N, C-alpha and C positions, 0 to 999 in steps of 0.2 A: 576146664569144663567146657564142652562144646555148646555153642548157641544152638537152640532148636530153630529150625526154619519156620518162617511164618506159614500158617495154614489157611486154607479156604479163602474167604473174602479179604482177610487182612493182607495175605500175600498178593492177591490180585490188585488190591488197592494200592499197595506200595509200588508194584510194577507200573501200574497205569499212571502214577504221578510222575514217573521219570521217563516213560517211553510212550511215543505215539506209534500208530500202526497204519500202514496203507496196504491196499489190496490191488493187485493188477487185475483188470477186469477181463481182458481178452488177449488172444494172440498166443505166442509160443510160451509165455510165462503165465498164462491164465490161472488165476486163483492163488498165485504166490503172494504171501504176506511178508512184509518187510517192516522192521522196527526202526524208529529214528528218535533222536532226543526231543522230548516234549518241551520245546523252548517257547517263550512268549511270542505270540504273533505268527508262529508256524502253524498253518492250517492247510493241509492238502486239499486240492480241488475235490469237492464232494463227488462220490461215485456217480450220482445221477447226472451231474453237469459233465463229468468226464465222458460218460457213456454217450451223451448227446453230442458232444464235440466230436468224438471219434466216429460216430455215425455219419456226421457231416463230411468228415475228412477221408472216409474209407477209400475213395478212388484217387486220393492225392498222396498217399503214404509210400507206396512202393518206390524204393530207391531215393526218397527225398533226403535232402540235407536239412537237418533240424537244429534249431537253437532254442534252448529252454533258459529263459532269463528269470532272475529271482527264484532259482530252482527249488529252494527249500528241501522238502523231502524227496524231490525228483519225480513226483507222481505223474506229471504230464510227459516229461521226456522219456521216462521208463515205459509208460504206456505206449508212446509212439514207437519206441524201439521194439517192444513186444509185438506190435502190429505191422512192422515191416519197413520203417524208415532205414536208410542206409547207414546214417551216422547221426549222433546227437551231441552237440556241445552244450554242456551245462555251465551256468555261471551263477555262483552263490557266494555272498560275502561272509557268511558265518563259517568260522573254522570247524566247529562241531558238526554242523549240517553238511559241510563239504566232506568231512571224514566219513560221515554216515553214508553219503552218496558213493564214496569210494568203496565202502563195504558192500553196498547194494550191487555195484557193478561186479565186484569180485564174487559175491554169492551167486549171481546169475551167470557168471562166466561169460561176460559180455565184453567183446573187444571193440565195439563200435561206439563207445562213449568216451568223451573227453571232459574233464572237469577242471574249471578254473575257479580258484578261490579269489574273488575280486569283487569290488563294487561295480555293479552293472553299468551305471552311467559312465564311470571312468573307463571301463573295459570297452564300451561302445564308442567312446570319444577318441577314436583313432582311425586312421585309414583302414578300411575293411581288409582283413586277411583272407576272407572267403565270402561267398554269398550263400544265403539260405533260402530254401524253397518254403519252409514252414518255420514260423517264429511263434513262440508261446511265452507270454509274460504275465506273471501274477504277482505284482509288486505289493509291498506292505500297505495296508489300508491307512488312509488319512495322512499320507506323506506327499501326495501330489507327484508321484514318480511316473505315472502312466504316460502323460503327455510328452515330457522331455525324452523319455525312452523311445517312444514312437518316432519322434522327430530325429533323434540320432540314428535310428535304424535307416531312415530315409536319406538323411543328409550325408552320412558317412559311407554309403554304398554297400550296406550289408544285405540288401534285398536284390532279387533277380529282375524285378520289373513285372513279374507274374506271381510274386510270393503271396502266401496266405498268412495272416497275422491274427493270432488269438490274444485278446486282451481281457483279463479277468479283474474286475474291480468290485468295490462295495456297491450294492444295488442303489443306495441313496444317491450315488454320484451321477447316475444316468449314463447316457452314451458318452464315452470318452472322446475328447478332441483329438483328431488324428490328422496326419498330413494331407494336403491337397492331392487328389488322385486316388485315395483309398476309398473303396466302396464297401458299404456294409453288406455282408453276405447272409449272415444268420445271427440270431440273438437268443439267449436263454437265461433264465433266472431260477434260483432255488434259495429261498429265504434271503439271507443277507448278501448272497453272491450273485453277480451277473456276469455272463460271458458274452463277448462280442467278437465275432469272426469277420475280419475284413479281408479283401483282396485288392491287389494293385490293378488298376485299369490302364 
């Protein structure tokens, strides 16, 4: 006897419990919706914050080399690729999230993305294999990862000297501590999320 599929709200509820969804806001993949595992702590940057960030960055994206750390669903890096960066390196420690990112890249037929399944701090704690014009990091909340991540970016040579670095943290934390020479360019908040855009001087 075949099982009957769940209908209506029950079906939607079952799907929402196991899947999250992100929407690409603008660019060549504008409006595309992508699903990812709804794992604890995975929270894509809110649309409002993402739209504000990329309005700030609109003149810095063309042909930029981009790094998306603690990539999670890939919302930031995929938005950057959609809007014109040359390449994006994603780094994500979770195997299931990394697999979902691979699926996103395949779905979008994107050849400009590289995905490393690795602990971000360990990945950064090596001599830089390249330098990035734009770095975006959205570490897990309440782990204290933002400060050491920023310091490794500076110390290990991952930045160009004119890089822009976006740091997303819980609002209650306030402005993150960053290396000497980084200047605050813009800041935005939406509920529990605060985004801070720095540039190297």
